[in-house]
N, C-alpha and C positions, 0 to 999 in steps of 0.2 A: 688482294693486295692491301686493302685497307686494314684487315685484321692482322696481317703480317707486319705492316708498318707500325701499327699500334702496339703490338707485342714488343717489337724492337725498341721503340721509343720509351715505352713504359718501364723497360728494364734498365733505362739509363744509357743505352747504346746509341751511337750515331749512325745515320744512314748516308752513304755516299751514293749518289745517283748519276748514271751515265745514260742520257737519252740518245738513241740511235734510230736510224731507219733501216738497220740490218745491213746485209752484205758486208759483214764485219771483216776488218783487216787489221794489220799491225798498229795502225793509228788508233783504232778503237781499243785495242789491247793495252796501249799505253795509258789511255784514259782510265781503264779499269784498274790497272796497276797503281796509278796515282790515287785513285779512290781507296784502294786497299791499304795504301800506306798511311792515309789520313783518317779513315773512318773504320768503324767496327764491322759494319755490314755494307755490302755493295749490291745495289739493284741496277740492272741494265734493262732498259725498255727497248723493244724492237717494234717500231710502228711506222709504216710508210704513210705519212700524213698527207691526205689529199688536199687540204686547204692551203698548202704552201707551194703547190704546183700550179703555175699559170698556163701550162700546156698539157692537155690530156695525153698527148703522145709521150711526153717525158715521164708522166706518172706511170703509164702502162709499161714503158721500157725499163723502169727502175728495177734493178736486180733484187730478187727475193730468194734468199738461201737459208730458210729457217733451220734445217737440220745441221748445216755446217755452222751456222751461228751458235746454235745450242751447244754443239760439241766444243767449239772454241771457248765459250764462256765457262763450260765445265773445266776445261783444261787449265784456264788461267785463274780459276778460283772465285768467280763471281758467286754470290750467295743466292741471288734470285734473278730469273729472266722474266720480265713482264711483257706479255705478248697480247695486248688488248685488240679488240675489234674496233672498227670505226664507230659502231653504235655504243660501245662502252666509253670511248673517249668523248663522243659527241651524242649523248643520249637523246637530246631534243633538237639536234641539228641547228643549234644556236650559233650564230656568227656575230661575234663581238668586234666592233671597230675600235682599235686602240689609237690614241694620239701619242706618237713617238717623238713629238717636238722637233721634227725635222731630220732626225737621224736616218729615216727611211727615204729621204728625198734625193739621195745621191747614189751613184754606182749601181748596186743591185736593185735598188728601189725602182727607178724608172724603167729598167730593163725587164723586171719581173713584177708587174703590177699585182698587188695583193700578197706577194710572197711573205713579207715580214709580218704582216698582220696574221697570216696563217701560222708563222713560226711562233710569234708571241702567244697566240691562242693555244697552240698545242703544248708549248712548254709550261704555261701556267696550269693547263688542265692536268698535265702529267705531274706537276708539283702537287696539285690537289690530291691526286691518286696515290702517289708514292711517299709523300710527306718527308722529303729529304732534309738532312742537315746541311749538306754540301752538294752542289751539282758541278759536274766536270764537262767542259766543252773544249773542242779543238780550236786552236787559233787559226787554222786554215780558213774557217768561215769568220773572218775578222769582223766584218760589219755586223754579222749576226751576233757574235759574242758581245760586241759593244752595246747593241740594242738590248740583248737579254740582261746584261748587267744593269743597264739604265732602267728597264721596265720592271725588273724584280724589285729594285729599290723604290721606284715610283708607286708600284702597286702594293708595297708593304709586305712582300713575302719574306718570311724569316729564313731565307736560304742564302748561304754564301756561294758565290759563283767563282769558280776557278778555271782559268784558261790554261791549257796545256800546249806546249810547242808543237808545231806541225811536224809530223813524221814523214820522212822522204825516202824514196827509193835511192839506190846507190848513185844514180845519175841526176839526182836532185828533184825529180818529179814528185810533187806532193801526193801522198797516198790518198786515194779516193775510190769509193765504190764504183764510180763511173769509169775508172781506168780499164776495167775488164771489157768495155765496149769498144775500145780503140783497136783498129786493125794493126798488124805488125808494123806497117810503114808509119801510121799515125803515132804509134807508141815510140818509134824511133825519133820522131820529130818533136814530140811533146815536151821533152826537157828544155827546149828553148825558152819556155815560160820562166823557169827557174833562172836560166842564164840571163834573161832580160832583167829580172829583178836584181840579180847580182851586179849586172853592169851599171844599173842606176846607183846602187850603193857605192860602187867604186868611183863613179863620176861626180856624184852630187857635191862633194866637198869642193871641187875645183870649178865645175861648170854651173852649179846651182840646180834647183829643182826643174825649172822650165826647160832648160837646154838638155838636161839628162833625160827627161820624159820625152822630148821631141826625138832625140837620137834613138831611144828604145822603140818608139812607135814606127819610125822609119825602117828599122831593122825588121820588125814583125810584118809590116805590110808587104815586104818583098818575098815572103814565104807563101806560095800559092795555096798550100794545104791549110793555112790558118786564116781565121777571120777574127780580128780583134774587136771585141765589144766595147771594152773600156780599159784604160790604164790611167789611174788617178793617184796623185800624191796628196795625202790628206793628214790632218791632225788626228792622232790616234784616239783622242777622247771625243772631240766634237765632230769629227769626220768632215770638217770644212777644208776646202782646198788650201794646201800649204803654199807658202811663199818664201822668199829669201830669208826672212826673219824668223821663220818657224824653228823652234828648238827641237821638236821631235816630228818626224815624218814617217808615215806608213805608205808604202807603195802597194796598191791593190789592183789586181788585174783579172779580167775575164776574157777567155779566148775560146772560140769554137775550133776544135780540131776534128775536121770532118763534120759528123753530126753529133759530136760529144762536146758538151760545154764544160770547161774546166776553169776553176778559179784558184787564185793563190795570192799571197801577200808577203811582205817582208818589211821589217823596220830598217829603213835606209839611212836614217839620221836619228 
């Protein structure tokens, strides 16, 4: 990977990098296509990062579909698939603790202790290994994208971070590698997550953030198959809780549908 990246960069070409954990779907394909449109060469990593899972069971259940992933990347024209081992990414089993200046203290942070530290650690290691010019991330993981942008700048990495819009199924459900674990009945119910975000966007201008959020929560807790973990309305840059005076508001949600945890978000103001 180092030699390949060096050849590309020394020839004056740019590298677009798409980090993934595999089980690729159309959302990932959109990231690859965005990278192809902007960069000369596209590298896609497939690495299920153990340091960002705070539940061993979740790590073990995460889908691994190497052959299907490789075929998909060939079909959509990625130039390289980087498939490292844990020992290659973490040769000395070093665990660095990053100070994210509070961005990890809300939403996903308290619910998944250590998650964002693992995310930042692996992304920076992958940047070291792939030497990208531009890196592409999906906006579905909104808090993650915000933290990666912030930490890339803070740590001085010469990489531009591009967020790409969430890709959705026809019924609005955000595409996710975890969706394949939903039962048919759970899959039928799951689009209510998108409907909830849409209802907040519709109501917020007249009811304000607090009342819109309250109505959405009341709707979700009435659905027995769902367990709401959080629904927050935050500033899209600072991730601080929004109020009536906020100019921009991002609604972020995490819901358990059966034993599958799904997240989503939407700019509602």
